[in-house]
Each structure stands twice: as structure tokens, then as C-alpha cells.
C-alpha positions in Angstrom: 20.7 -22.9 41.9 18.7 -23.2 45.1 15.0 -22.3 45.5 15.7 -19.1 47.5 17.8 -17.7 44.8 15.2 -18.4 42.2 12.5 -16.7 44.3 14.7 -13.7 44.8 15.5 -13.4 41.1 11.8 -13.8 40.3 10.9 -11.1 42.8 13.5 -8.7 41.5 12.3 -9.4 37.9 8.7 -8.7 38.9 9.8 -5.3 40.5 11.6 -4.5 37.3 8.6 -5.5 35.2 6.3 -3.2 37.2 8.8 -0.3 36.9 9.2 -0.1 40.7 12.8 0.9 40.4 12.0 3.8 38.0 9.2 5.1 40.2 11.5 4.9 43.3 14.2 6.9 41.5 11.7 9.5 40.3 10.2 9.8 43.9 13.7 10.3 45.4 14.6 12.9 42.7 11.4 14.8 43.3 11.9 14.7 47.1 15.5 16.0 46.6 14.3 18.9 44.4 11.6 19.9 46.9 14.0 19.8 49.8 16.6 21.9 47.9 13.9 24.4 46.9 12.7 24.7 50.5 16.2 25.2 51.7 16.4 28.3 49.5 12.9 29.6 49.9 12.3 29.4 53.6 15.4 31.4 54.6 14.6 33.9 51.9 11.3 34.6 53.5 13.0 35.7 56.7 10.0 34.9 58.7 11.5 35.6 62.1 13.4 38.7 60.8 10.2 39.9 59.1 8.2 39.9 62.4 11.1 41.8 64.1 11.2 44.3 61.3 7.5 44.9 61.6 8.0 45.3 65.4 10.6 48.0 64.7 8.4 49.8 62.1 5.4 49.8 64.5 7.6 51.2 67.3 9.1 53.9 65.0 5.6 54.9 63.9 4.5 55.2 67.5 2.1 52.2 67.3 3.3 51.0 70.7 0.2 48.9 71.6 0.4 47.0 68.2 4.1 46.5 68.6 3.7 45.0 72.0 0.8 42.8 70.8 3.0 41.5 67.9 5.9 40.8 70.3 3.6 39.0 72.8 2.2 36.9 69.9 5.8 36.1 68.7 6.8 35.0 72.2 3.7 32.8 72.4 4.7 31.1 69.1 8.2 30.4 70.3 10.2 33.4 69.1 13.2 33.5 71.4 13.6 36.3 73.9 16.8 38.2 73.0 19.0 41.0 74.4 18.3 43.0 71.3 14.9 43.9 72.7 16.7 45.8 75.5 19.5 47.4 73.3 18.0 48.1 69.8 17.8 51.9 69.4 14.8 51.5 67.1 12.8 50.2 70.0 13.6 53.2 72.2 10.0 54.5 72.0 8.8 51.3 73.7 11.2 51.4 76.6 9.0 53.6 78.9 5.8 51.9 77.8 4.4 49.9 80.7 3.1 47.0 78.6 6.5 46.6 77.0 8.3 46.7 80.3 5.9 44.1 81.7 6.5 41.9 78.7 10.3 42.0 79.2 10.2 41.6 83.0 11.7 38.3 84.0 9.1 35.6 84.8 9.3 33.2 87.7 
């Protein structure tokens, strides 16, 4: 057997002796479990839907200034502008509010 093959076999034997394979498998398994849990947990939190629901509740309660502040903050954090803001009946109390109109006015 050539010298390269012996070195490779010695290297792989050393990895086995130090339990590198076992640790790698455990790390991969733990990463998989974390990713799977996150794929269930994050959508369940409904973060974007939650902020829209809060906006609707504030609008229905007549808290127009707070609702507009929440919407402005959501836009600043990257929440997408959608047609729903113009058509959702629950936001009807905001339609004549100048700050809401200003926020929905096209920019540019």
C-alpha cells in the first residue's frame, strides 16, 4: 500500500478515535431538530398577521393615532404595502383620518 493511503487511513482512524463522527452526527441531528421546530413555531406566531390584527383592533376602538403609528412602524420595518389597507372594512374608521391618508399616499 502506498504512503498516501496509509496516511489517510491513519487520519480516518484518528477521527474515529476522537469520536469526531459521532459528534458531527449529533450536531447535524440537533440542527435538524431546531430547524424543524422553527418551521412550526415561527408561522404559528403569525407576527405579520398579529401586527395587522392589532391595527384593526386599534382602528375599531377608535385609536386612530395609535393605529397609524403602528402602521408607520410596520412599514419602516419592511411590512409590505398592500391593497387590503384600502379595502378592509375594519379600517373604515381610518379612511378619513389625515395621517392615514398621508401614509397611504403614493410616494415619489
